[in-house]
N, CA and C atoms as an extended XYZ file, in Angstrom:
423
Properties=species:S:1:pos:R:3:atomname:S:1:resname:S:1:resid:I:1 pbc="F F F"
N       -29.060       -3.787       43.405 N   MET     1
C       -28.730       -4.489       42.186 CA  MET     1
C       -28.455       -3.520       41.043 C   MET     1
N       -29.313       -2.515       40.895 N   ALA     2
C       -29.151       -1.540       39.825 CA  ALA     2
C       -27.878       -0.731       40.019 C   ALA     2
N       -27.549       -0.416       41.280 N   SER     3
C       -26.335        0.360       41.525 CA  SER     3
C       -25.089       -0.443       41.187 C   SER     3
N       -25.150       -1.768       41.379 N   ARG     4
C       -24.020       -2.630       41.038 CA  ARG     4
C       -23.792       -2.629       39.522 C   ARG     4
N       -24.874       -2.690       38.733 N   ASN     5
C       -24.767       -2.631       37.271 CA  ASN     5
C       -24.205       -1.284       36.824 C   ASN     5
N       -24.641       -0.228       37.473 N   LEU     6
C       -24.122        1.099       37.137 CA  LEU     6
C       -22.626        1.192       37.436 C   LEU     6
N       -22.211        0.598       38.533 N   GLN     7
C       -20.787        0.616       38.888 CA  GLN     7
C       -19.965       -0.150       37.850 C   GLN     7
N       -20.480       -1.307       37.438 N   ARG     8
C       -19.765       -2.095       36.411 CA  ARG     8
C       -19.658       -1.315       35.097 C   ARG     8
N       -20.740       -0.720       34.698 N   ARG     9
C       -20.719        0.079       33.460 CA  ARG     9
C       -19.715        1.219       33.572 C   ARG     9
N       -19.731        1.859       34.727 N   HIS    10
C       -18.797        2.969       34.943 CA  HIS    10
C       -17.346        2.470       34.891 C   HIS    10
N       -17.068        1.327       35.515 N   GLN    11
C       -15.721        0.764       35.492 CA  GLN    11
C       -15.294        0.413       34.066 C   GLN    11
N       -16.197       -0.184       33.297 N   LYS    12
C       -15.895       -0.513       31.903 CA  LYS    12
C       -15.602        0.751       31.097 C   LYS    12
N       -16.390        1.794       31.324 N   ALA    13
C       -16.182        3.050       30.605 CA  ALA    13
C       -14.829        3.657       30.962 C   ALA    13
N       -14.461        3.620       32.229 N   VAL    14
C       -13.169        4.155       32.668 CA  VAL    14
C       -12.033        3.348       32.053 C   VAL    14
N       -12.148        2.007       32.033 N   GLN    15
C       -11.114        1.167       31.446 CA  GLN    15
C       -10.977        1.444       29.942 C   GLN    15
N       -12.111        1.598       29.288 N   ARG    16
C       -12.065        1.879       27.846 CA  ARG    16
C       -11.392        3.221       27.570 C   ARG    16
N       -11.700        4.231       28.360 N   LYS    17
C       -11.067        5.539       28.183 CA  LYS    17
C        -9.564        5.441       28.394 C   LYS    17
N        -9.140        4.685       29.391 N   LYS    18
C        -7.699        4.504       29.644 CA  LYS    18
C        -7.035        3.799       28.472 C   LYS    18
N        -7.703        2.752       27.954 N   MET    19
C        -7.149        2.000       26.834 CA  MET    19
C        -7.021        2.896       25.594 C   MET    19
N        -8.037        3.677       25.297 N   LEU    20
C        -7.990        4.573       24.143 CA  LEU    20
C        -6.922        5.648       24.306 C   LEU    20
N        -6.787        6.180       25.519 N   ALA    21
C        -5.752        7.180       25.769 CA  ALA    21
C        -4.368        6.575       25.575 C   ALA    21
N        -4.168        5.348       26.041 N   GLN    22
C        -2.882        4.664       25.863 CA  GLN    22
C        -2.612        4.443       24.379 C   GLN    22
N        -3.624        4.025       23.630 N   ARG    23
C        -3.468        3.795       22.197 CA  ARG    23
C        -3.081        5.090       21.480 C   ARG    23
N        -3.716        6.198       21.857 N   ARG    24
C        -3.381        7.492       21.250 CA  ARG    24
C        -1.951        7.899       21.568 C   ARG    24
N        -1.503        7.650       22.806 N   ARG    25
C        -0.119        7.983       23.172 CA  ARG    25
C         0.875        7.166       22.354 C   ARG    25
N         0.590        5.892       22.159 N   VAL    26
C         1.471        5.031       21.373 CA  VAL    26
C         1.513        5.496       19.927 C   VAL    26
N         0.355        5.822       19.350 N   GLN    27
C         0.315        6.283       17.964 CA  GLN    27
C         1.037        7.612       17.798 C   GLN    27
N         0.911        8.487       18.773 N   ALA    28
C         1.579        9.789       18.707 CA  ALA    28
C         3.084        9.634       18.834 C   ALA    28
N         3.530        8.600       19.543 N   ALA    29
C         4.960        8.388       19.749 CA  ALA    29
C         5.641        7.729       18.557 C   ALA    29
N         4.855        7.135       17.648 N   GLU    30
C         5.437        6.482       16.480 CA  GLU    30
C         6.105        7.525       15.594 C   GLU    30
N         7.384        7.278       15.198 N   PRO    31
C         8.087        8.265       14.386 CA  PRO    31
C         7.534        8.398       12.975 C   PRO    31
N         7.026        7.333       12.404 N   GLU    32
C         6.490        7.363       11.047 CA  GLU    32
C         5.008        7.030       11.086 C   GLU    32
N         4.362        7.280        9.983 N   GLY    33
C         2.957        6.936        9.890 CA  GLY    33
C         2.780        5.437        9.739 C   GLY    33
N         1.575        5.014        9.824 N   THR    34
C         1.279        3.609        9.608 CA  THR    34
C         1.383        3.303        8.115 C   THR    34
N         1.357        2.036        7.788 N   LEU    35
C         1.407        1.640        6.383 CA  LEU    35
C         0.239        2.245        5.611 C   LEU    35
N        -0.927        2.211        6.203 N   ALA    36
C        -2.109        2.769        5.533 CA  ALA    36
C        -1.938        4.262        5.269 C   ALA    36
N        -1.396        4.992        6.235 N   GLN    37
C        -1.175        6.429        6.043 CA  GLN    37
C        -0.143        6.671        4.946 C   GLN    37
N         0.929        5.873        4.929 N   ASP    38
C         1.959        6.018        3.903 CA  ASP    38
C         1.408        5.740        2.513 C   ASP    38
N         0.566        4.711        2.398 N   VAL    39
C        -0.013        4.362        1.093 CA  VAL    39
C        -0.968        5.460        0.631 C   VAL    39
N        -1.768        5.991        1.533 N   ARG    40
C        -2.681        7.086        1.156 CA  ARG    40
C        -1.912        8.306        0.680 C   ARG    40
N        -0.830        8.638        1.381 N   TYR    41
C        -0.004        9.775        0.992 CA  TYR    41
C         0.596        9.538       -0.400 C   TYR    41
N         1.122        8.354       -0.631 N   ALA    42
C         1.743        8.040       -1.917 CA  ALA    42
C         0.715        8.021       -3.045 C   ALA    42
N        -0.499        7.575       -2.760 N   ALA    43
C        -1.541        7.494       -3.790 CA  ALA    43
C        -1.900        8.865       -4.343 C   ALA    43
N        -1.680        9.906       -3.550 N   ALA    44
C        -1.982       11.264       -4.000 CA  ALA    44
C        -0.846       11.865       -4.828 C   ALA    44
N         0.321       11.240       -4.804 N   ALA    45
C         1.487       11.749       -5.538 CA  ALA    45
C         1.358       11.417       -7.027 C   ALA    45
N         2.030       12.205       -7.877 N   PRO    46
C         1.950       11.934       -9.322 CA  PRO    46
C         2.698       10.656       -9.699 C   PRO    46
N         2.181        9.976      -10.729 N   LEU    47
C         2.842        8.772      -11.230 CA  LEU    47
C         4.197        9.134      -11.825 C   LEU    47
N         5.164        8.303      -11.540 N   HIS    48
C         6.494        8.482      -12.126 CA  HIS    48
C         6.689        7.497      -13.276 C   HIS    48
N         6.358        6.222      -13.021 N   ALA    49
C         6.510        5.197      -14.056 CA  ALA    49
C         5.629        4.009      -13.722 C   ALA    49
N         5.364        3.209      -14.743 N   CYS    50
C         4.605        1.975      -14.572 CA  CYS    50
C         5.236        0.919      -15.463 C   CYS    50
N         5.454       -0.264      -14.888 N   PHE    51
C         6.063       -1.366      -15.633 CA  PHE    51
C         5.232       -2.626      -15.454 C   PHE    51
N         5.228       -3.460      -16.498 N   VAL    52
C         4.551       -4.752      -16.453 CA  VAL    52
C         5.551       -5.790      -16.931 C   VAL    52
N         5.559       -6.954      -16.298 N   GLN    53
C         6.419       -8.016      -16.803 CA  GLN    53
C         5.968       -8.379      -18.209 C   GLN    53
N         6.946       -8.512      -19.108 N   GLU    54
C         6.645       -8.655      -20.531 CA  GLU    54
C         5.747       -9.846      -20.851 C   GLU    54
N         5.912      -10.958      -20.193 N   ARG    55
C         5.153      -12.161      -20.519 CA  ARG    55
C         3.968      -12.368      -19.565 C   ARG    55
N         3.473      -11.300      -18.977 N   LEU    56
C         2.392      -11.394      -17.995 CA  LEU    56
C         1.181      -12.138      -18.545 C   LEU    56
N         0.753      -11.794      -19.750 N   PHE    57
C        -0.461      -12.391      -20.291 CA  PHE    57
C        -0.218      -13.762      -20.910 C   PHE    57
N         1.038      -14.100      -21.145 N   GLU    58
C         1.356      -15.443      -21.635 CA  GLU    58
C         1.462      -16.426      -20.478 C   GLU    58
N         2.104      -16.008      -19.395 N   THR    59
C         2.280      -16.897      -18.245 CA  THR    59
C         1.072      -16.885      -17.320 C   THR    59
N         0.314      -15.791      -17.318 N   GLY    60
C        -0.877      -15.709      -16.492 CA  GLY    60
C        -0.642      -15.101      -15.122 C   GLY    60
N         0.612      -15.069      -14.666 N   VAL    61
C         0.952      -14.490      -13.365 CA  VAL    61
C         2.189      -13.626      -13.547 C   VAL    61
N         2.167      -12.441      -12.963 N   GLY    62
C         3.335      -11.570      -13.069 CA  GLY    62
C         3.152      -10.313      -12.239 C   GLY    62
N         4.138       -9.454      -12.318 N   MET    63
C         4.164       -8.230      -11.514 CA  MET    63
C         3.789       -7.013      -12.345 C   MET    63
N         3.064       -6.106      -11.700 N   VAL    64
C         2.819       -4.757      -12.207 CA  VAL    64
C         3.452       -3.828      -11.183 C   VAL    64
N         4.342       -2.944      -11.635 N   ILE    65
C         5.076       -2.055      -10.740 CA  ILE    65
C         4.659       -0.618      -11.018 C   ILE    65
N         4.227        0.093       -9.983 N   LEU    66
C         3.919        1.519      -10.074 CA  LEU    66
C         4.917        2.280       -9.214 C   LEU    66
N         5.477        3.352       -9.746 N   THR    67
C         6.330        4.224       -8.937 CA  THR    67
C         5.727        5.622       -8.954 C   THR    67
N         5.767        6.248       -7.798 N   ARG    68
C         5.247        7.606       -7.654 CA  ARG    68
C         6.307        8.468       -6.992 C   ARG    68
N         6.433        9.693       -7.447 N   LYS    69
C         7.380       10.636       -6.866 CA  LYS    69
C         6.677       11.372       -5.732 C   LYS    69
N         7.057       11.054       -4.480 N   THR    70
C         6.365       11.618       -3.325 CA  THR    70
C         6.985       12.925       -2.864 C   THR    70
N         8.300       13.053       -2.914 N   ASP    71
C         9.008       14.274       -2.531 CA  ASP    71
C        10.115       14.521       -3.550 C   ASP    71
N        10.991       15.478       -3.258 N   ASP    72
C        12.062       15.820       -4.200 CA  ASP    72
C        12.893       14.603       -4.593 C   ASP    72
N        13.402       13.867       -3.622 N   ASP    73
C        14.253       12.710       -3.908 CA  ASP    73
C        13.646       11.412       -3.400 C   ASP    73
N        12.374       11.412       -3.105 N   GLU    74
C        11.724       10.232       -2.545 CA  GLU    74
C        10.715        9.652       -3.533 C   GLU    74
N        10.659        8.327       -3.549 N   PHE    75
C         9.736        7.618       -4.415 CA  PHE    75
C         9.003        6.560       -3.617 C   PHE    75
N         7.790        6.260       -4.025 N   ALA    76
C         7.027        5.155       -3.464 CA  ALA    76
C         6.897        4.114       -4.564 C   ALA    76
N         7.195        2.875       -4.227 N   ILE    77
C         7.106        1.775       -5.186 CA  ILE    77
C         6.021        0.828       -4.696 C   ILE    77
N         5.091        0.499       -5.577 N   ALA    78
C         4.068       -0.497       -5.266 CA  ALA    78
C         4.161       -1.591       -6.319 C   ALA    78
N         4.256       -2.812       -5.849 N   GLY    79
C         4.305       -3.961       -6.743 CA  GLY    79
C         3.082       -4.828       -6.514 C   GLY    79
N         2.435       -5.221       -7.584 N   PHE    80
C         1.222       -6.026       -7.492 CA  PHE    80
C         1.464       -7.345       -8.213 C   PHE    80
N         1.333       -8.442       -7.486 N   LEU    81
C         1.400       -9.766       -8.103 CA  LEU    81
C         0.011      -10.060       -8.649 C   LEU    81
N        -0.088      -10.146       -9.969 N   VAL    82
C        -1.384      -10.246      -10.639 CA  VAL    82
C        -1.559      -11.631      -11.233 C   VAL    82
N        -2.706      -12.239      -10.963 N   ASP    83
C        -3.102      -13.495      -11.592 CA  ASP    83
C        -4.129      -13.121      -12.654 C   ASP    83
N        -3.697      -13.124      -13.896 N   VAL    84
C        -4.526      -12.630      -14.996 CA  VAL    84
C        -5.771      -13.475      -15.197 C   VAL    84
N        -5.650      -14.778      -15.048 N   TYR    85
C        -6.746      -15.662      -15.416 CA  TYR    85
C        -7.708      -15.979      -14.273 C   TYR    85
N        -7.329      -15.687      -13.042 N   CYS    86
C        -8.168      -16.195      -11.960 CA  CYS    86
C        -8.455      -15.172      -10.865 C   CYS    86
N        -7.492      -14.910      -10.016 N   LEU    87
C        -7.760      -14.214       -8.769 CA  LEU    87
C        -7.615      -12.704       -8.801 C   LEU    87
N        -7.017      -12.157       -9.802 N   GLY    88
C        -6.746      -10.721       -9.804 CA  GLY    88
C        -5.459      -10.437       -9.054 C   GLY    88
N        -5.489       -9.517       -8.115 N   VAL    89
C        -4.297       -9.174       -7.337 CA  VAL    89
C        -4.124      -10.203       -6.237 C   VAL    89
N        -2.975      -10.905       -6.257 N   LYS    90
C        -2.712      -11.945       -5.262 CA  LYS    90
C        -1.918      -11.417       -4.078 C   LYS    90
N        -1.022      -10.457       -4.324 N   ASP    91
C        -0.187       -9.928       -3.253 CA  ASP    91
C         0.252       -8.519       -3.632 C   ASP    91
N         0.623       -7.736       -2.607 N   VAL    92
C         1.023       -6.350       -2.813 CA  VAL    92
C         2.271       -6.078       -1.990 C   VAL    92
N         3.208       -5.329       -2.569 N   LEU    93
C         4.334       -4.833       -1.786 CA  LEU    93
C         4.371       -3.325       -1.916 C   LEU    93
N         4.832       -2.666       -0.862 N   PHE    94
C         4.914       -1.208       -0.871 CA  PHE    94
C         6.197       -0.813       -0.178 C   PHE    94
N         6.920        0.132       -0.775 N   ARG    95
C         8.176        0.584       -0.186 CA  ARG    95
C         8.434        2.026       -0.570 C   ARG    95
N         8.895        2.805        0.401 N   GLU    96
C         9.323        4.178        0.138 CA  GLU    96
C        10.841        4.184        0.098 C   GLU    96
N        11.399        4.867       -0.901 N   THR    97
C        12.838        4.808       -1.108 CA  THR    97
C        13.331        6.029       -1.863 C   THR    97
N        14.646        6.139       -1.985 N   ASP    98
C        15.208        7.210       -2.802 CA  ASP    98
C        15.401        6.696       -4.233 C   ASP    98
N        15.832        7.577       -5.121 N   GLU    99
C        15.926        7.209       -6.540 CA  GLU    99
C        16.951        6.107       -6.795 C   GLU    99
N        18.090        6.164       -6.112 N   ALA   100
C        19.139        5.154       -6.331 CA  ALA   100
C        18.652        3.760       -5.941 C   ALA   100
N        17.990        3.658       -4.793 N   GLU   101
C        17.497        2.353       -4.359 CA  GLU   101
C        16.370        1.873       -5.268 C   GLU   101
N        15.525        2.809       -5.731 N   MET   102
C        14.455        2.438       -6.640 CA  MET   102
C        15.035        1.845       -7.928 C   MET   102
N        16.064        2.493       -8.475 N   GLU   103
C        16.697        1.979       -9.698 CA  GLU   103
C        17.312        0.598       -9.460 C   GLU   103
N        17.903        0.408       -8.274 N   MET   104
C        18.491       -0.883       -7.946 CA  MET   104
C        17.403       -1.968       -7.878 C   MET   104
N        16.281       -1.662       -7.215 N   LEU   105
C        15.187       -2.633       -7.111 CA  LEU   105
C        14.611       -2.971       -8.481 C   LEU   105
N        14.412       -1.948       -9.305 N   LEU   106
C        13.887       -2.192      -10.655 CA  LEU   106
C        14.886       -2.997      -11.481 C   LEU   106
N        16.174       -2.743      -11.281 N   GLY   107
C        17.206       -3.510      -11.981 CA  GLY   107
C        17.177       -4.978      -11.595 C   GLY   107
N        16.980       -5.248      -10.309 N   ARG   108
C        16.894       -6.644       -9.862 CA  ARG   108
C        15.672       -7.333      -10.452 C   ARG   108
N        14.549       -6.628      -10.486 N   MET   109
C        13.344       -7.211      -11.076 CA  MET   109
C        13.538       -7.447      -12.567 C   MET   109
N        14.190       -6.500      -13.215 N   GLU   110
C        14.458       -6.610      -14.656 CA  GLU   110
C        15.361       -7.805      -14.946 C   GLU   110
N        16.314       -8.070      -14.057 N   ALA   111
C        17.227       -9.204      -14.247 CA  ALA   111
C        16.472      -10.531      -14.164 C   ALA   111
N        15.451      -10.599      -13.315 N   ALA   112
C        14.687      -11.832      -13.169 CA  ALA   112
C        13.753      -12.050      -14.359 C   ALA   112
N        13.027      -11.029      -14.728 N   THR   113
C        12.090      -11.081      -15.852 CA  THR   113
C        12.022       -9.694      -16.473 C   THR   113
N        12.151       -9.585      -17.792 N   PRO   114
C        12.118       -8.268      -18.428 CA  PRO   114
C        10.833       -7.489      -18.114 C   PRO   114
N        11.003       -6.184      -17.869 N   LEU   115
C         9.881       -5.299      -17.590 CA  LEU   115
C         9.634       -4.409      -18.797 C   LEU   115
N         8.372       -4.221      -19.138 N   ALA   116
C         8.007       -3.342      -20.244 CA  ALA   116
C         7.334       -2.102      -19.673 C   ALA   116
N         7.787       -0.901      -20.088 N   PRO   117
C         7.098        0.306      -19.618 CA  PRO   117
C         5.691        0.368      -20.193 C   PRO   117
N         4.791        0.949      -19.424 N   VAL   118
C         3.390        1.062      -19.833 CA  VAL   118
C         3.142        2.498      -20.267 C   VAL   118
N         2.405        2.673      -21.362 N   VAL   119
C         2.103        4.010      -21.867 CA  VAL   119
C         1.200        4.756      -20.890 C   VAL   119
N         1.179        6.083      -20.971 N   LYS   120
C         0.466        6.922      -20.012 CA  LYS   120
C        -1.025        6.590      -19.903 C   LYS   120
N        -1.721        6.377      -21.029 N   ASP   121
C        -3.156        6.106      -20.974 CA  ASP   121
C        -3.439        4.808      -20.220 C   ASP   121
N        -2.635        3.788      -20.493 N   LEU   122
C        -2.808        2.522      -19.803 CA  LEU   122
C        -2.401        2.652      -18.338 C   LEU   122
N        -1.371        3.464      -18.070 N   THR   123
C        -0.953        3.710      -16.694 CA  THR   123
C        -2.098        4.322      -15.897 C   THR   123
N        -2.795        5.267      -16.482 N   THR   124
C        -3.933        5.884      -15.799 CA  THR   124
C        -5.024        4.854      -15.548 C   THR   124
N        -5.270        3.999      -16.516 N   ALA   125
C        -6.292        2.963      -16.344 CA  ALA   125
C        -5.896        1.986      -15.236 C   ALA   125
N        -4.630        1.575      -15.218 N   ILE   126
C        -4.151        0.663      -14.176 CA  ILE   126
C        -4.240        1.340      -12.820 C   ILE   126
N        -3.839        2.588      -12.752 N   ASN   127
C        -3.893        3.331      -11.496 CA  ASN   127
C        -5.323        3.386      -10.958 C   ASN   127
N        -6.282        3.646      -11.817 N   THR   128
C        -7.680        3.703      -11.405 CA  THR   128
C        -8.146        2.336      -10.912 C   THR   128
N        -7.778        1.287      -11.636 N   ALA   129
C        -8.175       -0.063      -11.232 CA  ALA   129
C        -7.555       -0.445       -9.900 C   ALA   129
N        -6.300       -0.089       -9.709 N   VAL   130
C        -5.611       -0.428       -8.463 CA  VAL   130
C        -6.242        0.300       -7.287 C   VAL   130
N        -6.582        1.566       -7.462 N   GLN   131
C        -7.174        2.325       -6.372 CA  GLN   131
C        -8.538        1.783       -5.981 C   GLN   131
N        -9.250        1.196       -6.925 N   SER   132
C       -10.572        0.662       -6.605 CA  SER   132
C       -10.517       -0.819       -6.235 C   SER   132
N        -9.327       -1.384       -6.216 N   SER   133
C        -9.165       -2.801       -5.919 CA  SER   133
C        -9.552       -3.107       -4.475 C   SER   133
N       -10.276       -4.163       -4.283 N   GLY   134
C       -10.674       -4.585       -2.937 CA  GLY   134
C        -9.471       -4.957       -2.096 C   GLY   134
N        -8.422       -5.535       -2.711 N   GLN   135
C        -7.239       -5.915       -1.954 CA  GLN   135
C        -6.542       -4.671       -1.396 C   GLN   135
N        -6.473       -3.610       -2.160 N   LEU   136
C        -5.823       -2.399       -1.678 CA  LEU   136
C        -6.647       -1.751       -0.575 C   LEU   136
N        -7.974       -1.772       -0.738 N   ARG   137
C        -8.823       -1.220        0.326 CA  ARG   137
C        -8.642       -2.004        1.617 C   ARG   137
N        -8.508       -3.335        1.505 N   ALA   138
C        -8.296       -4.152        2.699 CA  ALA   138
C        -6.959       -3.807        3.344 C   ALA   138
N        -5.948       -3.510        2.525 N   LEU   139
C        -4.633       -3.141        3.050 CA  LEU   139
C        -4.708       -1.821        3.802 C   LEU   139
N        -5.544       -0.900        3.338 N   LEU   140
C        -5.636        0.414        3.953 CA  LEU   140
C        -6.411        0.425        5.253 C   LEU   140
N        -7.176       -0.621        5.519 N   LYS   141
C        -7.993       -0.636        6.745 CA  LYS   141
C        -7.150       -0.926        7.961 C   LYS   141
């Protein structure tokens, strides 16, 4: 009886090792990093700009846009749908792009609702709040 339990444990251990090895091979074969890895990399980059929809505090819901310069011609854009009066951050978008596409995306957002640039001190405060946000931590897991 004891030898049968040992055999089962051994079989489970072998299957788990095979599964983990397969998972590592798949991750190594991926050409790009995962979303969590991309967000962590971008979070370490310097802030480029921060925008808030002008009527955010009047309407109660709106977007906060952070852009970071990750490489020479590459930018990371993070958009946060913020519910000022109730839930905090409701949704997050993240995209890596070049400068031309970033300007196009910001132009489209500006056409829908005017965006106001945020001063550096407030940008730092928003950046700190976003990094400590539970929603962002959940996204990184």
